[in-house]
Each structure stands twice: as C-alpha cells, then as structure tokens.
DOVEXPA-91324 format. One record per residue (C-alpha): residue number from 1; x, y, z. Coordinates in steps of 0.001 Angstrom, whole numbers. Example, Ala and Ser with C-alpha at 12.3 -4.5 7.8 and 13.67 -1.06 7.14 Angstrom:
2
{r 1,{12300,-4500,7800}}
{r 2,{13670,-1060,7140}}
***
This chain:
42
{r 1,{-11915,-16862,3105}}
{r 2,{-14845,-18975,2061}}
{r 3,{-15296,-22707,1497}}
{r 4,{-18525,-23705,-211}}
{r 5,{-19847,-20238,608}}
{r 6,{-19138,-20603,4334}}
{r 7,{-16561,-18520,6223}}
{r 8,{-13345,-20231,7297}}
{r 9,{-10656,-18958,9651}}
{r 10,{-7106,-19725,10652}}
{r 11,{-5444,-18647,13879}}
{r 12,{-1722,-18062,14177}}
{r 13,{-377,-18182,17721}}
{r 14,{3095,-17569,19091}}
{r 15,{4669,-17629,22525}}
{r 16,{4043,-14704,24851}}
{r 17,{5711,-11463,23713}}
{r 18,{6525,-12993,20309}}
{r 19,{4045,-10911,18305}}
{r 20,{6654,-10237,15625}}
{r 21,{7006,-13991,15053}}
{r 22,{3254,-14393,14538}}
{r 23,{3253,-11489,12075}}
{r 24,{6175,-12984,10120}}
{r 25,{4369,-16324,9889}}
{r 26,{1192,-14573,8714}}
{r 27,{3115,-12576,6118}}
{r 28,{4879,-15689,4805}}
{r 29,{1559,-17548,4550}}
{r 30,{-61,-14643,2714}}
{r 31,{2835,-14478,242}}
{r 32,{2443,-18188,-559}}
{r 33,{-1379,-18335,-510}}
{r 34,{-2209,-14858,-1737}}
{r 35,{-4735,-12481,-251}}
{r 36,{-8216,-13901,327}}
{r 37,{-11042,-12104,-1458}}
{r 38,{-13549,-10251,699}}
{r 39,{-16757,-12197,1308}}
{r 40,{-19884,-10792,-332}}
{r 41,{-21951,-8419,1788}}
{r 42,{-25109,-9924,3270}}
***
C-alpha cells in the first residue's frame, strides 16, 4: 500500500514450519482491511 505516496509494508512471521498459520493471519487481515490497490507505475 501507499501512505502519502510512499510504499509501506507489513511482514507476517510465524514459527518455523507454521506457514499455514502465517497464511491464515494474512487472509484474516486482508478480509478485514481489504485488498490494497496497486501502486501507480513509475
């Protein structure tokens, strides 16, 4: 996403071999927040 035209990021981490947990957290966040729009091409 963008904040004041600058790119922002968020990292979701989970314990080793818990990839499914990280994906569930990401999916839940996306359902609440919605999908971020693509930044404009430079």
